A tleap script that builds the chain and sets N, CA, C and O, in Angstrom:
source leaprc.protein.ff14SB
mol = sequence {
  NMET ASN ASN GLU PRO VAL ALA TRP ILE ASN
  VAL GLU LYS ARG ARG LEU GLU TRP ASP LYS
  PRO THR LEU TRP GLU THR PRO THR VAL VAL
  LYS LEU ASP ARG ILE PRO LEU TYR THR HIE
  PRO ALA LYS THR LEU THR ASP GLU GLU ILE
  ASN GLN VAL ALA ILE ASP MET GLY MET PHE
  GLY ASP LEU SER HIE ASP GLU ILE GLU LEU
  CYS ARG ASN VAL LEU ARG LYS ALA GLN GLU
  CLYS
}
set mol.1.N position { -48.256 -27.956 -52.313 }
set mol.1.CA position { -47.600 -29.366 -52.077 }
set mol.1.C position { -48.159 -30.487 -52.751 }
set mol.1.O position { -49.344 -30.776 -52.586 }
set mol.2.N position { -47.432 -31.124 -53.474 }
set mol.2.CA position { -48.454 -32.132 -54.559 }
set mol.2.C position { -48.744 -33.126 -53.925 }
set mol.2.O position { -49.118 -33.805 -54.881 }
set mol.3.N position { -48.946 -34.115 -52.606 }
set mol.3.CA position { -49.468 -34.522 -51.942 }
set mol.3.C position { -48.571 -36.031 -52.573 }
set mol.3.O position { -49.115 -37.056 -52.162 }
set mol.4.N position { -47.622 -36.231 -53.262 }
set mol.4.CA position { -46.513 -37.543 -53.384 }
set mol.4.C position { -46.130 -38.436 -52.439 }
set mol.4.O position { -45.905 -37.905 -51.352 }
set mol.5.N position { -45.973 -39.658 -52.483 }
set mol.5.CA position { -45.491 -40.463 -52.100 }
set mol.5.C position { -43.826 -40.115 -51.315 }
set mol.5.O position { -42.838 -39.700 -51.921 }
set mol.6.N position { -43.907 -40.402 -49.972 }
set mol.6.CA position { -42.108 -40.197 -49.767 }
set mol.6.C position { -41.837 -41.326 -49.746 }
set mol.6.O position { -40.662 -41.659 -49.894 }
set mol.7.N position { -42.886 -42.315 -49.546 }
set mol.7.CA position { -42.103 -44.021 -49.570 }
set mol.7.C position { -43.294 -44.899 -49.695 }
set mol.7.O position { -44.477 -44.596 -49.539 }
set mol.8.N position { -42.696 -46.191 -50.046 }
set mol.8.CA position { -43.213 -47.321 -50.488 }
set mol.8.C position { -42.708 -48.641 -49.212 }
set mol.8.O position { -41.679 -48.930 -48.600 }
set mol.9.N position { -44.229 -49.190 -49.309 }
set mol.9.CA position { -44.076 -50.567 -48.706 }
set mol.9.C position { -43.975 -51.371 -49.786 }
set mol.9.O position { -44.810 -51.366 -50.691 }
set mol.10.N position { -42.473 -52.456 -49.751 }
set mol.10.CA position { -42.303 -53.279 -50.936 }
set mol.10.C position { -42.715 -54.620 -49.667 }
set mol.10.O position { -42.234 -54.683 -48.535 }
set mol.11.N position { -43.743 -55.606 -50.294 }
set mol.11.CA position { -44.185 -56.131 -49.495 }
set mol.11.C position { -43.202 -57.634 -49.687 }
set mol.11.O position { -42.815 -58.333 -48.750 }
set mol.12.N position { -42.907 -57.916 -51.355 }
set mol.12.CA position { -42.422 -58.644 -51.655 }
set mol.12.C position { -40.956 -59.052 -51.312 }
set mol.12.O position { -40.538 -60.208 -51.249 }
set mol.13.N position { -40.050 -57.590 -51.044 }
set mol.13.CA position { -38.946 -57.664 -50.830 }
set mol.13.C position { -38.728 -57.270 -49.072 }
set mol.13.O position { -37.699 -56.857 -48.538 }
set mol.14.N position { -40.435 -57.639 -48.255 }
set mol.14.CA position { -40.102 -57.314 -47.102 }
set mol.14.C position { -39.597 -55.536 -46.363 }
set mol.14.O position { -39.151 -55.371 -45.227 }
set mol.15.N position { -39.799 -54.622 -47.219 }
set mol.15.CA position { -39.092 -53.225 -46.514 }
set mol.15.C position { -39.724 -52.130 -47.045 }
set mol.15.O position { -40.444 -52.040 -48.039 }
set mol.16.N position { -39.258 -51.081 -46.032 }
set mol.16.CA position { -40.091 -49.848 -46.755 }
set mol.16.C position { -38.927 -49.040 -47.721 }
set mol.16.O position { -37.728 -49.248 -47.535 }
set mol.17.N position { -39.170 -48.574 -48.240 }
set mol.17.CA position { -38.647 -48.256 -49.418 }
set mol.17.C position { -38.092 -47.030 -49.441 }
set mol.17.O position { -38.457 -46.363 -50.409 }
set mol.18.N position { -37.075 -46.320 -48.456 }
set mol.18.CA position { -36.722 -44.879 -48.959 }
set mol.18.C position { -35.218 -44.422 -48.908 }
set mol.18.O position { -34.311 -44.804 -49.648 }
set mol.19.N position { -35.146 -43.465 -47.809 }
set mol.19.CA position { -33.602 -43.771 -47.611 }
set mol.19.C position { -33.032 -44.522 -46.543 }
set mol.19.O position { -32.001 -43.985 -46.137 }
set mol.20.N position { -33.351 -45.645 -45.899 }
set mol.20.CA position { -32.972 -46.548 -44.937 }
set mol.20.C position { -33.942 -47.807 -44.586 }
set mol.20.O position { -34.637 -47.961 -43.581 }
set mol.21.N position { -33.776 -48.693 -45.753 }
set mol.21.CA position { -34.637 -49.814 -45.692 }
set mol.21.C position { -34.579 -50.558 -44.455 }
set mol.21.O position { -33.542 -50.783 -43.830 }
set mol.22.N position { -36.186 -51.070 -44.010 }
set mol.22.CA position { -36.984 -51.788 -42.625 }
set mol.22.C position { -36.885 -52.922 -42.957 }
set mol.22.O position { -37.464 -53.248 -43.993 }
set mol.23.N position { -36.203 -53.822 -42.287 }
set mol.23.CA position { -36.924 -55.233 -42.609 }
set mol.23.C position { -37.931 -55.965 -41.747 }
set mol.23.O position { -38.140 -55.487 -40.632 }
set mol.24.N position { -38.372 -56.702 -41.990 }
set mol.24.CA position { -39.384 -56.972 -41.252 }
set mol.24.C position { -39.768 -58.527 -41.700 }
set mol.24.O position { -40.075 -58.758 -42.870 }
set mol.25.N position { -39.733 -59.543 -40.731 }
set mol.25.CA position { -39.446 -61.382 -41.164 }
set mol.25.C position { -41.288 -61.445 -40.934 }
set mol.25.O position { -41.834 -61.359 -39.834 }
set mol.26.N position { -41.987 -61.610 -42.224 }
set mol.26.CA position { -43.092 -61.853 -42.893 }
set mol.26.C position { -43.284 -62.758 -44.155 }
set mol.26.O position { -43.175 -62.243 -45.268 }
set mol.27.N position { -43.530 -63.913 -44.039 }
set mol.27.CA position { -43.316 -64.957 -45.462 }
set mol.27.C position { -44.516 -64.119 -46.374 }
set mol.27.O position { -45.601 -63.750 -45.923 }
set mol.28.N position { -43.940 -63.890 -48.007 }
set mol.28.CA position { -44.725 -63.806 -48.766 }
set mol.28.C position { -44.917 -64.974 -49.341 }
set mol.28.O position { -44.166 -65.934 -49.516 }
set mol.29.N position { -46.540 -64.678 -49.744 }
set mol.29.CA position { -46.654 -66.181 -50.682 }
set mol.29.C position { -47.412 -65.223 -52.226 }
set mol.29.O position { -47.791 -65.864 -53.206 }
set mol.30.N position { -47.483 -64.153 -52.190 }
set mol.30.CA position { -48.189 -64.025 -53.535 }
set mol.30.C position { -47.337 -62.204 -53.597 }
set mol.30.O position { -47.088 -61.336 -52.761 }
set mol.31.N position { -47.102 -62.404 -55.411 }
set mol.31.CA position { -46.296 -60.925 -55.532 }
set mol.31.C position { -47.601 -60.127 -55.408 }
set mol.31.O position { -48.684 -60.546 -55.815 }
set mol.32.N position { -47.348 -58.600 -54.638 }
set mol.32.CA position { -47.745 -57.340 -54.530 }
set mol.32.C position { -47.437 -56.512 -55.001 }
set mol.32.O position { -46.266 -56.480 -55.378 }
set mol.33.N position { -48.196 -55.525 -55.216 }
set mol.33.CA position { -47.464 -53.867 -55.878 }
set mol.33.C position { -47.131 -53.390 -54.643 }
set mol.33.O position { -47.300 -54.095 -53.648 }
set mol.34.N position { -46.737 -52.427 -54.582 }
set mol.34.CA position { -45.821 -51.394 -53.839 }
set mol.34.C position { -47.207 -51.068 -53.245 }
set mol.34.O position { -48.284 -51.245 -53.816 }
set mol.35.N position { -46.960 -50.425 -51.672 }
set mol.35.CA position { -48.086 -49.610 -51.080 }
set mol.35.C position { -47.711 -48.249 -50.871 }
set mol.35.O position { -46.909 -48.075 -49.954 }
set mol.36.N position { -48.165 -47.066 -51.611 }
set mol.36.CA position { -47.510 -45.766 -51.250 }
set mol.36.C position { -47.819 -45.293 -49.471 }
set mol.36.O position { -48.593 -45.799 -48.658 }
set mol.37.N position { -46.959 -44.253 -49.344 }
set mol.37.CA position { -47.029 -43.876 -48.040 }
set mol.37.C position { -47.075 -42.360 -48.105 }
set mol.37.O position { -46.447 -41.914 -49.065 }
set mol.38.N position { -47.754 -41.304 -47.204 }
set mol.38.CA position { -47.953 -39.858 -47.822 }
set mol.38.C position { -47.404 -39.589 -46.517 }
set mol.38.O position { -47.386 -40.346 -45.546 }
set mol.39.N position { -46.935 -38.349 -46.622 }
set mol.39.CA position { -46.534 -37.102 -45.687 }
set mol.39.C position { -47.750 -36.717 -45.250 }
set mol.39.O position { -48.647 -37.209 -45.935 }
set mol.40.N position { -48.086 -36.098 -44.463 }
set mol.40.CA position { -49.467 -35.508 -44.034 }
set mol.40.C position { -49.326 -33.743 -44.394 }
set mol.40.O position { -48.368 -32.971 -44.432 }
set mol.41.N position { -50.945 -33.579 -44.644 }
set mol.41.CA position { -50.567 -31.922 -45.498 }
set mol.41.C position { -50.014 -31.386 -44.283 }
set mol.41.O position { -49.949 -31.761 -43.112 }
set mol.42.N position { -49.604 -30.293 -45.007 }
set mol.42.CA position { -49.207 -29.307 -43.788 }
set mol.42.C position { -49.832 -28.285 -43.443 }
set mol.42.O position { -50.358 -27.683 -44.378 }
set mol.43.N position { -49.983 -27.829 -42.355 }
set mol.43.CA position { -51.336 -26.687 -41.873 }
set mol.43.C position { -51.137 -24.958 -42.845 }
set mol.43.O position { -50.149 -24.427 -43.352 }
set mol.44.N position { -51.922 -24.730 -42.791 }
set mol.44.CA position { -51.536 -23.548 -42.843 }
set mol.44.C position { -52.508 -22.521 -42.746 }
set mol.44.O position { -53.578 -23.040 -42.427 }
set mol.45.N position { -52.649 -20.836 -42.930 }
set mol.45.CA position { -53.265 -20.090 -42.279 }
set mol.45.C position { -54.343 -19.169 -43.934 }
set mol.45.O position { -54.042 -19.196 -45.127 }
set mol.46.N position { -55.252 -18.660 -43.418 }
set mol.46.CA position { -55.710 -17.913 -44.853 }
set mol.46.C position { -55.091 -16.384 -44.126 }
set mol.46.O position { -54.661 -16.228 -42.983 }
set mol.47.N position { -55.236 -15.291 -45.317 }
set mol.47.CA position { -54.614 -14.211 -45.082 }
set mol.47.C position { -55.574 -13.787 -44.145 }
set mol.47.O position { -55.048 -13.817 -43.033 }
set mol.48.N position { -56.787 -13.390 -44.083 }
set mol.48.CA position { -57.742 -13.120 -42.842 }
set mol.48.C position { -57.423 -13.917 -41.304 }
set mol.48.O position { -57.843 -13.476 -40.235 }
set mol.49.N position { -56.774 -14.903 -41.416 }
set mol.49.CA position { -56.280 -15.655 -39.483 }
set mol.49.C position { -54.828 -14.299 -39.444 }
set mol.49.O position { -54.570 -13.216 -38.917 }
set mol.50.N position { -54.264 -15.254 -40.343 }
set mol.50.CA position { -52.907 -13.789 -40.476 }
set mol.50.C position { -52.962 -12.650 -40.054 }
set mol.50.O position { -52.366 -12.137 -39.107 }
set mol.51.N position { -53.952 -12.080 -41.017 }
set mol.51.CA position { -54.196 -10.638 -40.048 }
set mol.51.C position { -54.440 -10.370 -39.300 }
set mol.51.O position { -53.849 -9.423 -38.781 }
set mol.52.N position { -55.738 -11.141 -38.526 }
set mol.52.CA position { -55.988 -11.655 -37.327 }
set mol.52.C position { -55.205 -12.064 -35.681 }
set mol.52.O position { -55.553 -12.139 -34.503 }
set mol.53.N position { -53.600 -12.307 -36.754 }
set mol.53.CA position { -52.389 -12.736 -35.345 }
set mol.53.C position { -51.885 -11.379 -35.463 }
set mol.53.O position { -51.492 -10.923 -34.389 }
set mol.54.N position { -51.758 -10.393 -36.738 }
set mol.54.CA position { -51.544 -9.559 -36.039 }
set mol.54.C position { -51.961 -8.390 -35.484 }
set mol.54.O position { -51.232 -7.561 -34.938 }
set mol.55.N position { -53.441 -8.315 -35.663 }
set mol.55.CA position { -54.316 -7.543 -34.981 }
set mol.55.C position { -54.280 -7.383 -33.678 }
set mol.55.O position { -54.377 -6.375 -32.978 }
set mol.56.N position { -54.064 -8.964 -33.331 }
set mol.56.CA position { -54.087 -9.550 -31.673 }
set mol.56.C position { -52.513 -9.586 -31.349 }
set mol.56.O position { -52.108 -10.056 -30.285 }
set mol.57.N position { -51.638 -9.056 -32.340 }
set mol.57.CA position { -50.533 -8.504 -31.558 }
set mol.57.C position { -50.244 -7.364 -31.637 }
set mol.57.O position { -49.044 -7.091 -31.596 }
set mol.58.N position { -51.079 -6.446 -31.757 }
set mol.58.CA position { -51.490 -5.012 -31.618 }
set mol.58.C position { -50.850 -4.142 -32.878 }
set mol.58.O position { -50.768 -2.923 -32.723 }
set mol.59.N position { -50.349 -4.791 -34.242 }
set mol.59.CA position { -50.355 -4.627 -35.055 }
set mol.59.C position { -51.132 -3.503 -35.544 }
set mol.59.O position { -51.893 -2.846 -34.834 }
set mol.60.N position { -50.868 -3.254 -37.072 }
set mol.60.CA position { -52.220 -3.191 -38.140 }
set mol.60.C position { -52.709 -4.044 -38.591 }
set mol.60.O position { -51.946 -5.010 -38.572 }
set mol.61.N position { -53.832 -4.307 -39.121 }
set mol.61.CA position { -54.618 -5.366 -39.711 }
set mol.61.C position { -53.447 -4.734 -41.270 }
set mol.61.O position { -52.528 -3.929 -41.418 }
set mol.62.N position { -54.348 -5.846 -42.262 }
set mol.62.CA position { -54.644 -5.786 -44.139 }
set mol.62.C position { -52.966 -5.681 -44.034 }
set mol.62.O position { -52.491 -4.551 -44.150 }
set mol.63.N position { -52.161 -6.676 -43.845 }
set mol.63.CA position { -50.550 -6.700 -44.128 }
set mol.63.C position { -50.630 -6.483 -45.455 }
set mol.63.O position { -51.666 -6.017 -45.928 }
set mol.64.N position { -49.570 -6.782 -46.228 }
set mol.64.CA position { -49.446 -6.684 -47.566 }
set mol.64.C position { -49.539 -7.864 -47.937 }
set mol.64.O position { -49.848 -8.776 -47.171 }
set mol.65.N position { -49.205 -8.059 -49.552 }
set mol.65.CA position { -49.154 -9.677 -49.751 }
set mol.65.C position { -47.411 -9.986 -49.502 }
set mol.65.O position { -47.052 -11.091 -49.097 }
set mol.66.N position { -46.983 -9.514 -49.626 }
set mol.66.CA position { -45.370 -9.689 -49.142 }
set mol.66.C position { -45.030 -10.278 -47.498 }
set mol.66.O position { -44.388 -11.204 -47.002 }
set mol.67.N position { -45.930 -9.066 -46.988 }
set mol.67.CA position { -46.233 -9.879 -45.126 }
set mol.67.C position { -46.772 -11.008 -45.157 }
set mol.67.O position { -46.486 -11.933 -44.397 }
set mol.68.N position { -47.658 -11.038 -46.098 }
set mol.68.CA position { -48.330 -12.624 -45.657 }
set mol.68.C position { -47.483 -13.627 -46.176 }
set mol.68.O position { -47.049 -14.469 -45.390 }
set mol.69.N position { -47.187 -13.675 -47.325 }
set mol.69.CA position { -46.353 -14.374 -47.673 }
set mol.69.C position { -44.884 -14.348 -46.798 }
set mol.69.O position { -44.856 -15.559 -46.579 }
set mol.70.N position { -43.932 -13.953 -46.294 }
set mol.70.CA position { -42.917 -13.895 -45.149 }
set mol.70.C position { -44.097 -14.791 -44.290 }
set mol.70.O position { -43.984 -16.005 -44.459 }
set mol.71.N position { -44.868 -14.494 -43.670 }
set mol.71.CA position { -46.085 -14.900 -42.496 }
set mol.71.C position { -45.776 -16.817 -42.903 }
set mol.71.O position { -45.098 -17.596 -42.234 }
set mol.72.N position { -46.666 -17.159 -44.401 }
set mol.72.CA position { -46.687 -18.419 -44.767 }
set mol.72.C position { -45.126 -19.124 -44.244 }
set mol.72.O position { -44.890 -19.947 -43.359 }
set mol.73.N position { -44.190 -18.383 -45.240 }
set mol.73.CA position { -43.089 -18.981 -45.134 }
set mol.73.C position { -42.425 -19.129 -43.991 }
set mol.73.O position { -41.399 -19.724 -44.321 }
set mol.74.N position { -42.391 -18.894 -42.533 }
set mol.74.CA position { -42.371 -18.782 -41.541 }
set mol.74.C position { -42.784 -19.554 -40.834 }
set mol.74.O position { -42.204 -19.689 -39.756 }
set mol.75.N position { -43.705 -20.207 -41.072 }
set mol.75.CA position { -44.740 -21.349 -40.731 }
set mol.75.C position { -43.920 -22.641 -41.340 }
set mol.75.O position { -43.370 -23.394 -40.536 }
set mol.76.N position { -43.835 -22.896 -42.703 }
set mol.76.CA position { -43.492 -23.668 -43.379 }
set mol.76.C position { -42.191 -23.917 -42.887 }
set mol.76.O position { -42.038 -25.082 -42.517 }
set mol.77.N position { -41.235 -23.202 -42.772 }
set mol.77.CA position { -40.025 -23.645 -42.327 }
set mol.77.C position { -40.054 -23.884 -40.935 }
set mol.77.O position { -39.186 -24.667 -40.548 }
set mol.78.N position { -40.960 -23.337 -39.910 }
set mol.78.CA position { -41.017 -23.830 -38.288 }
set mol.78.C position { -41.566 -25.434 -38.492 }
set mol.78.O position { -41.085 -26.319 -37.784 }
set mol.79.N position { -42.647 -25.753 -39.551 }
set mol.79.CA position { -42.303 -27.317 -39.601 }
set mol.79.C position { -41.854 -28.298 -39.948 }
set mol.79.O position { -42.151 -29.488 -39.839 }
set mol.80.N position { -40.983 -27.662 -40.453 }
set mol.80.CA position { -39.621 -28.609 -41.603 }
set mol.80.C position { -39.092 -29.283 -40.027 }
set mol.80.O position { -38.981 -30.476 -39.747 }
set mol.81.N position { -38.833 -28.139 -39.183 }
set mol.81.CA position { -38.230 -28.581 -37.514 }
set mol.81.C position { -38.582 -30.112 -36.865 }
set mol.81.O position { -38.178 -30.414 -35.742 }
savepdb mol mol.pdb
quit
């Protein structure tokens, strides 16, 4: 994740700039730059934490690289909801 802005507050136009503009009524007397808004960084687990979950579930530890990547992809997909 590159931590890029997902929206901006455009003070001069008095709106959020993203899919659906949101307006508010506040007089603006100076021209100001847009303010970037960011998403919260996604939570993730280390390889060791993923292996410990497998052990706690009664599975063998030392998951393969592909198995760990599968776990991370499942976590990412769940966070999108």
